[in-house]
C-alpha positions in Angstrom: 0.0 0.0 0.0 1.3 3.4 -0.9 1.7 6.2 1.5 0.6 9.9 1.2 3.2 12.3 -0.1 3.6 15.6 1.7 6.4 16.9 -0.5 5.3 19.0 -3.5 7.2 18.4 -6.8 9.6 21.3 -7.0 12.5 19.5 -8.8 14.7 16.5 -8.3 18.1 15.7 -6.9 19.8 14.9 -10.3 19.1 18.4 -11.8 20.5 20.0 -8.7 23.7 17.9 -8.8 24.2 18.8 -12.5 24.0 22.5 -11.7 26.6 22.3 -8.9 29.0 20.1 -10.9 28.8 22.4 -13.9 29.6 25.4 -11.6 32.6 23.7 -10.1 34.0 22.7 -13.5 33.9 26.4 -14.5 35.6 27.2 -11.2 38.4 24.6 -12.1 39.1 26.4 -15.4 39.3 29.7 -13.7 41.8 28.3 -11.1 44.0 27.0 -13.9 44.0 30.2 -16.0 44.6 32.3 -12.9 47.6 30.1 -11.9 49.2 30.4 -15.3 48.5 34.1 -15.6 50.0 35.0 -12.3 53.3 33.2 -13.0 52.8 30.4 -10.5 55.3 27.6 -10.9 54.3 24.4 -12.5 54.3 22.4 -9.2 52.2 25.0 -7.5 49.7 25.2 -10.4 49.4 21.4 -10.2 48.7 21.6 -6.5 45.9 24.2 -7.1 44.4 22.0 -9.8 44.5 18.9 -7.5 42.8 20.9 -4.8 40.0 22.0 -7.2 39.6 18.4 -8.4 39.2 17.3 -4.8 36.4 19.8 -4.3 34.7 18.6 -7.5 35.0 14.9 -6.5 33.4 15.6 -3.1 30.6 17.8 -4.6 28.0 15.0 -5.3 28.1 13.8 -1.8 27.8 17.3 -0.4 25.0 18.1 -2.8 23.2 14.9 -1.8 23.4 15.7 1.9 22.1 19.2 1.3 19.3 18.0 -0.9 18.3 15.4 1.7 18.2 18.0 4.4 16.0 20.3 2.4 13.5 17.5 1.5 13.4 16.4 5.2 12.7 20.0 6.3 9.9 20.3 3.6 8.4 17.0 4.8 8.3 18.2 8.4 6.8 21.6 7.5 4.1 20.3 5.1 3.1 17.0 6.7 -0.2 18.7 7.8 -1.1 19.6 4.2 -0.2 16.8 1.8 -0.4 17.9 -1.9 0.7 15.9 -4.9 -0.2 15.2 -8.4 -3.2 13.0 -8.9 -4.8 12.7 -5.4 -1.8 12.1 -3.1 0.6 9.4 -2.2 2.8 8.8 0.9 1.2 9.5 4.3 3.1 11.5 6.9 2.1 11.5 10.6 0.0 14.6 11.2 -2.0 16.1 14.0 -5.5 17.5 13.6 -5.9 21.2 13.6 -8.0 23.2 16.2 -11.7 22.7 16.2 -14.5 25.3 16.7 -18.2 25.1 17.5 -20.8 27.9 16.9 -24.6 28.0 17.3 -27.3 30.5 17.0 -30.8 31.3 15.9 -31.7 33.4 12.8 -29.2 35.4 10.8 -25.9 36.1 12.6 -22.1 36.2 12.3 -19.9 33.9 14.3 -16.8 34.7 16.3 -13.6 34.4 14.4 -11.6 31.2 14.0 -8.2 30.3 12.7 -7.4 27.9 9.9 -4.0 26.4 9.4 -4.3 26.0 5.6 -5.5 22.8 4.1 -8.6 20.6 4.6 -11.4 22.1 6.6 -14.6 20.2 7.4 -17.8 22.1 8.4 -20.7 20.2 9.8 -23.9 22.4 9.7 -27.4 21.8 10.9 -30.5 24.0 10.5 -33.7 23.1 12.3 -37.1 24.7 12.6 -36.6 26.9 9.5 -38.4 27.0 6.2 -36.6 29.7 4.3 -33.0 30.1 3.0 -30.2 28.6 5.0 -26.8 29.9 3.8 -23.3 29.9 5.2 -20.5 31.9 3.8 -16.9 31.9 5.3 -15.3 35.4 5.1 -11.6 35.9 5.9 -10.0 39.0 7.5 -8.6 39.9 4.1 -11.9 39.6 2.3 -11.6 36.1 0.8 -15.0 34.4 0.6 -15.9 30.7 0.5 -19.5 29.6 0.0 -20.3 26.7 2.4 -24.0 26.0 2.3 -26.9 27.2 0.2 -30.1 25.3 1.0 -33.8 25.8 1.8 -35.4 24.6 5.0 -33.9 22.1 7.3 -30.4 20.9 6.6 -27.9 18.5 8.0 -24.7 18.3 5.9 -20.9 18.1 6.0 -18.9 20.3 3.7 -15.2 19.5 3.0 -13.1 22.0 1.3 -9.6 23.6 1.1 -9.2 26.8 2.9 -6.0 28.9 3.1 -4.6 29.8 6.5 -6.0 32.9 8.2 -8.7 34.4 10.4 -12.3 33.6 9.3 -15.9 34.2 10.4 -19.1 32.4 9.3 -21.8 34.7 7.9 -25.0 32.7 8.5 -28.4 33.4 7.0 -31.2 31.4 8.6 -34.8 31.6 10.0 -34.4 28.7 12.4 -31.9 27.4 14.9 -28.5 26.4 13.6 -25.1 25.0 14.8 -21.8 24.4 13.1 -18.7 22.5 13.9 -15.4 23.4 12.2 -12.7 20.8 12.2 -9.3 20.5 10.4 -8.6 16.7 10.1 -5.2 15.4 8.9 -5.2 11.8 7.7 -2.5 9.1 8.1 -1.9 5.9 6.4 -4.1 3.9 8.8 -7.1 6.1 8.0 -7.4 4.7 4.4 -10.7 3.1 3.9 -11.4 0.0 1.8 -13.3 0.0 -1.5 -15.9 -0.6 -2.6 -18.0 1.8 -0.6 -21.6 3.2 -0.9 -23.7 5.9 0.8 -26.9 7.8 0.5 -28.1 11.2 1.8 -29.7 14.5 0.9 -27.1 17.1 1.7 -23.4 17.7 1.4 -21.0 14.9 2.5 -17.5 13.5 1.9 -16.0 10.1 2.1 -12.5 8.6 2.4 -9.6 8.7 2.2 -9.6 6.0 -0.4 -6.7 4.7 -2.4 -7.5 4.8 -6.2 -5.5 2.7 -8.6 -6.9 4.3 -11.8 -10.2 3.6 -13.7 -12.2 3.3 -10.5 -16.0 3.5 -11.2 -18.1 6.0 -9.4 -21.9 5.6 -9.9 -24.1 8.5 -8.8 -27.9 8.7 -8.6 -30.2 11.6 -7.9 -33.8 10.7 -7.4 -35.5 14.2 -7.3 -35.1 17.2 -9.5 -32.3 18.9 -7.4 -28.7 19.6 -8.3 -25.7 17.7 -7.0 -22.0 17.3 -7.9 -19.3 14.8 -7.1 -15.6 15.7 -6.9 -12.4 13.9 -6.5 -10.3 15.9 -4.0 -6.7 15.8 -2.7 -6.0 15.2 1.0 -5.8 19.0 1.6 -9.3 19.5 0.2 -8.4 20.8 -3.2 -10.8 19.6 -5.8 -9.0 18.0 -8.8 -11.6 16.1 -10.9 -15.3 16.7 -11.4 -17.0 13.3 -11.7 -20.7 14.2 -11.8 -22.5 17.5 -12.1 -26.2 17.0 -12.7 -29.8 18.0 -12.0 -32.0 15.0 -11.2 -33.5 12.6 -11.9 -30.1 11.2 -12.9 -28.1 8.1 -12.8 -24.6 7.7 -14.4 -21.2 6.2 -13.9 -17.8 8.0 -14.4 -14.2 6.9 -13.8 -11.6 8.2 -11.5 -8.7 8.6 -13.9 -6.0 9.4 -11.4 -4.0 7.2 -9.0 -3.3 7.8 -5.3 -5.1 8.6 -2.1 -7.9 11.1 -2.1 -11.4 12.0 -1.0 -14.8 11.9 -2.6 -16.7 15.2 -2.0 -20.4 15.6 -2.7 -22.0 19.0 -3.1 -25.7 19.0 -2.5 -28.4 21.3 -1.0 -31.5 19.1 -1.0 -30.9 16.3 -3.4 -31.9 12.7 -2.7 -28.7 11.0 -3.8 -26.9 7.7 -3.7 -23.3 6.9 -4.5 -21.3 3.7 -5.2 -17.5 4.0 -5.3 -15.5 1.2 -6.8 -18.5 -1.0 -7.1 
């Protein structure tokens, strides 16, 4: 089983070595020309060349050590927000971020909360209301994220990527509501088995799952509401739209990417059912 990968692709070790060796080769030429031009005796020139060659021969090992140190530092710094091509491979140990809970009645704005950058999960419930129930996250710098847009009672879980910062929830409601904001970070032991299936009416997410390519995802909407299904990275970033329909609807699509990821369902009031890897 593969592990999540928390190191973004920013280059590889071989290209870094090539750059350094090329630089040292030029340095060697400069040493030789300088020795000849300054009238250094032949034995001294040879000694200078030998010293430069010693530096060059040691360069790959030094470069490798420096590269390994940089990668290790990147792993430690980013283990909480794994991001890779496809959906993610290679799990690093990570701790969940801080959680927050808010509740109220009617339209209101919550106290501020802090996100660390990465996957944020917002559980939201609305009871006793018949009109619009909307939640919008607004950051201190003006960034907006639309969380919920439904009518009447609601009980859903929204998973999304949010950058680090200070946020507030702007809630529109005519009933009682409560929200729980969590920042889960998954490890290798959290991977769930496929196939999997679920049904609901509102937003939800499932996983993490390990996809091996060409994994079938069958989605069904029984009423005339809209719903969408996304493949997402472990940090909540959506990478592949699998279904985006107004019901009644039933169809099957394929997860074309390989690695570990989440299945995210966006729905306001759709009666839906999903089968993953069935």
